[in-house]
N, C-alpha and C positions, 0 to 999 in steps of 0.2 A: 394672510396666513392663508395656504391652501388646504385643500384635505389632507395629502400625504401628511404632512407636518401634524395638522391636529390626530390624524390615526397614529403616528410615531410618537406623540406625546400621551396619547390614552394607553400604547402599547407598553410605557415605561412601569404602567402599574400592573401589568400582568402578572398572574400568578406563574407564568412559566418563564423562567429565567432566560432561556434563549431567545423569545421574546424579545423580553426587556433588552437584552444585549443586542441585539438588531436594531431595536427600536434606536438605543443612544448612538450605534455607529452612524444610522441614518441621520440623526439629527446632528451629531458631531460633523459629518460630511456636508450637510445642509447648511450649517452656520461656520463653515471655514470660509466662506466670504461674505462679504456684506450683504445682510438682508434687511428689507424692509418692516419686518414684522417683530420687530428684537423686543420693544416694549410692550408686546402681548404676553409675552414669556418673561419678563423681567421681574414684575412682582411675585408672580408664585415661586419661581426659583430663587429669589433671592429669601423667600419663606423656608424653602425645604433645606438652606444651608445652616440652620438650628434643627431641624428634622431629629426625630429619634431614630427613624431609619440610617444608618451609615451608607446606604447605597443611595438613597436620596440624597445626599448631603454632598457625596462624589459626583453624582451625575449635575447637579445643579452647579456645582463648581466648575465642572469641564464644561460645561454649556455657557455658564456667565462668561469663563473666559474667551471662548469662541466670539459670544456675542458682542462684547468690546470692541471689535472694530465696526459693529453697525449699531454706533450709541453716539449720534449727533450732539445729544443734548449733554454728553459726556457726567450721566449719571455715575459712571463706576470712579471717578474722581471720588465721589462722596461715598459711594459701597465698597469700594476696595477693602475696607478694613473689615467688613462682613466676609468676603471671600478670603482674606488674608488669614482669618482666624481659623477656618478649614486646614490650613496649612500645619495646624496643632492638634488636629484631632483626636481623639483618644484611643479611636481606629487608625492604626499606622498606615495601612492601604489606602485609607478615604484621603489620609494627610498626605500622601505620596502622590496620589492620581492628582490633587490639585496642587501641588507644588511641580508637578511634570508640566502643568498646562497653564500656571498662572503666566510665565512668560508673554503669553499670547496677548495680554492684557497691554503689554508693552508696544503691541502693533499700531495702536488705537490713535497715537499720536504721541508728540513731544512729551507733554505733562505724563502722561500714562508712563511712557518707557523710562522717564526720571523715576517716577512713584516705585514702578518694578525693580529696576536696579537697584536702587536706592535700599529696598526690603529685602531683596535677594542678598545684595553685601552684607547688610546688617547681619541677617541670618546664618549666613557663612560663618561671620566673626564670632557670634556668640550663642552658637548650635553645639557647644562641643560636650556639653552637660547633659543632651538629649539621648534618648534612646535612638541607636541606630544612626548616629550624627554622621557618620561616613557616606553614608547611603543619600541623608539630607544635602551634604556637600556635594555629592556629584549630580545630584538631580538638578541645584543650584547651577553648578558650571555647564551642565548639559543645556539648563536651559537657557543662560545667557548664550552659548553657542547658538542656539536656534533663534534667538532673537538677531544676535548679530546678522545669520545668515541671511534674515529676511532684510533687515535694517540697512548692514552694512555699513556700521557707525563704529568708528576705530573706538572712541572712549567705552563701548560696550566690550571690547575686546581685551583694553588696557585693564578695565575693572576686572575681568575674568582672571588675566593672567596674574594681575595684581593678588588676586586670592589663591590663586593657586600656589604662587610663590610663597604665601602665608604659610601654607601648610608644612607644618616641622614634620610628620612623618614622611619620610622621603617615599615609602610605597603607595601610599596616598594621592602624593604631590605628584609622581609619575602615572599614576589611574586618572587623575584630574586631567593632566597634562593632555594625555592620549585622546580626549575629547576635541581638542584644538589640533591636533597632528593631521 
């Protein structure tokens, strides 16, 4: 891990929210491709998933989602449940940031893709009792679209379109379908 990465990690703890935000953006950009230092961050980030600070939980979830592609030991297969739990975070914005990024785990390999698609599809089908469930469903459909755009696998598209077709409210069915237009 180079000095800039260490600096950005330290800046995540800054009292200045702008410094924190810029550090997060830099770390997300740095982890948008494979890196060889993922496991140096992995343990601390896992710990942050349950931190009392919702900003830490959100950052950890976003960064771990990105780091999944840099996981040759496939730790994410065992740790995914901890990451997935943050999609139910009491702070909706934290849950939503996690849900909007968790699709990236599916880029790490076929097992990870299958795991993510299954979890997203199950959540779509069962979230109607949740507050803001239409946003949750929208984020699921958008995440599946992003994964499809990266992987170009028809199974992902079929799953998403099937979920969209299962939406009973025509207004939301159209909104979700527009993601795939």
